VOGU-3710 file (C-alpha; in Angstrom, 3 decimals, decimal comma):
1> mwlelekira> 0,002/0,003/-0,006  1,445/3,359/-1,000  0,151/5,147/2,117  0,307/3,452/5,506  -2,822/3,092/7,605  -1,286/5,207/10,404  -0,735/8,095/7,971  -4,318/7,832/6,732  -5,578/7,944/10,334  -3,389/10,970/11,063
11> laelaaeknl> -4,783/12,746/7,987  -8,368/11,950/9,011  -7,709/13,247/12,522  -6,146/16,432/11,085  -9,188/16,949/8,869  -11,487/16,504/11,888  -9,449/18,857/14,066  -9,464/21,568/11,400  -13,163/20,984/10,670  -12,483/20,242/7,015
21> aeltlsedgk> -15,205/18,594/4,961  -12,667/17,021/2,619  -8,906/16,449/2,473  -7,069/15,183/-0,660  -3,452/14,006/-0,814  -1,686/13,245/-4,087  1,683/11,528/-4,362  3,424/9,841/-7,304  0,259/9,851/-9,407  -1,797/8,246/-6,608
31> qitiklpqaq> -4,478/10,089/-4,713  -6,441/9,609/-1,495  -9,448/11,719/-0,477  -10,859/11,758/3,045  -14,395/13,078/3,320  -15,978/13,852/6,682  -19,742/13,966/7,209  -21,172/17,471/6,853  -22,869/17,035/10,241  -19,486/17,545/11,953
41> vvqvatpqfp> -19,001/20,917/10,323  -22,553/22,021/11,131  -22,331/20,874/14,773  -19,404/23,225/15,407  -21,725/26,201/15,117  -24,437/24,758/17,378  -23,487/24,096/21,003  -25,090/21,013/22,523  -25,385/22,322/26,071  -26,578/25,453/27,874
51> spvatpaaml> -23,973/27,844/29,200  -23,850/28,137/33,017  -22,987/31,835/32,671  -26,091/34,066/32,703  -26,906/35,495/29,310  -27,766/39,198/28,916  -31,398/38,236/28,280  -31,484/36,225/31,502  -29,913/39,124/33,427  -32,512/41,506/32,021
61> ssvpanakqs> -35,384/39,211/32,996  -34,215/39,421/36,621  -34,916/43,190/36,777  -37,764/43,821/39,256  -41,140/44,415/37,653  -41,602/47,710/39,513  -38,315/49,154/38,133  -38,891/52,238/36,000  -37,899/52,042/32,351  -36,472/55,189/30,778
71> seapiqtsea> -35,948/56,031/27,159  -32,230/55,349/27,701  -32,764/51,709/28,767  -32,098/50,121/25,323  -28,817/52,032/24,987  -27,701/50,955/28,460  -28,609/47,330/27,708  -26,504/47,228/24,518  -23,545/48,826/26,280  -23,832/46,344/29,143
81> tsppslnetr> -23,438/43,388/26,757  -20,220/44,552/25,084  -17,705/44,474/27,994  -16,944/41,012/29,484  -18,997/39,989/32,474  -17,444/39,821/35,915  -17,486/36,011/35,809  -15,649/35,943/32,437  -12,830/38,113/33,751  -12,210/35,866/36,759
91> tkcvkspmva> -12,354/32,453/35,136  -10,371/30,707/32,426  -12,300/28,658/29,945  -10,632/25,350/28,988  -11,824/24,403/25,489  -11,676/21,172/23,536  -8,648/21,093/21,199  -10,351/18,550/18,947  -13,569/16,846/17,880  -13,825/13,923/20,312
101> tfyaaaspes> -15,809/12,059/22,962  -15,520/13,556/26,476  -14,726/11,231/29,369  -14,626/12,643/32,903  -12,870/9,565/34,335  -10,296/6,981/33,291  -12,930/4,206/33,400  -16,627/3,887/34,234  -15,721/2,601/37,728  -13,205/5,398/38,434
111> ppfvavgqsv> -14,082/8,730/40,034  -13,934/11,827/37,786  -10,548/13,452/37,328  -11,940/16,758/38,656  -15,188/18,048/40,169  -16,713/21,481/40,749  -15,057/23,161/43,724  -11,879/21,082/43,427  -8,472/22,752/43,252  -6,306/21,865/40,244
121> tagqtlcile> -2,705/22,552/39,355  -1,195/23,317/35,990  -0,468/20,015/34,209  -3,144/18,094/36,092  -5,406/15,871/33,961  -8,933/17,277/33,636  -10,484/14,663/31,347  -9,868/12,246/28,512  -10,818/13,095/24,938  -11,218/10,095/22,656
131> amkqmneles> -10,656/10,722/18,965  -10,417/7,833/16,490  -9,963/5,268/19,298  -7,037/7,256/20,655  -7,253/8,440/24,271  -5,892/11,969/24,798  -5,516/13,438/28,291  -6,500/17,128/28,487  -4,361/18,878/31,092  -5,027/22,130/32,881
141> dvtgkvvavl> -2,775/24,999/31,865  -3,675/27,016/34,974  -3,650/26,464/38,726  -6,958/27,282/40,389  -10,403/26,033/41,374  -12,852/24,275/39,066  -15,960/26,486/38,834  -17,879/24,468/36,211  -17,692/21,248/34,222  -19,509/22,069/30,994
151> aqngqpveyg> -19,517/18,685/29,218  -21,223/15,434/30,113  -19,434/12,115/30,389  -19,571/10,086/27,175  -20,921/12,950/25,066  -19,345/14,186/21,825  -17,607/17,553/21,951  -16,547/19,854/19,129  -13,325/21,720/18,454  -13,293/24,893/20,566
161> qplfeiepa> -16,238/23,818/22,731  -15,884/25,002/26,348  -15,310/22,042/28,698  -14,273/23,603/32,038  -14,309/26,981/33,783  -11,388/27,431/36,178  -10,913/30,352/38,541  -7,148/31,016/38,627  -5,485/31,008/42,055
//
């Protein structure tokens, strides 16, 4: 075979990581094309879970009913959504570096690597991401406290999808 199976797997993983619909390699008059399902590309744009951070609409709905509305209210609302929220400035979002399946523990019988409220150190394993039957440990790049675990065990995650919120120490 002109292209080894390991190289083909690496190319497929690269295509998945870069969210490519198709990848073609030509060498010595021979060609291989790897096509990924369009569903993977579409899923990147649609998160599969609600964000634990309050959205501007949710914050607005918590305004007391007896609060007076002025003609300046819409302008204040749009300005309030542009700077980062207080929670965003204090936490670091750890995102998925690849399209994979999220595993919170090393095995179904094992406890999760981390839990909300737990302190973590830089380099500590947060989860396992399985891509193409290859297990990849995702390590924290910051020391701090886990504020939120945003993915569910055994669920698929997309490239760039937020997985953890960590409040730096």
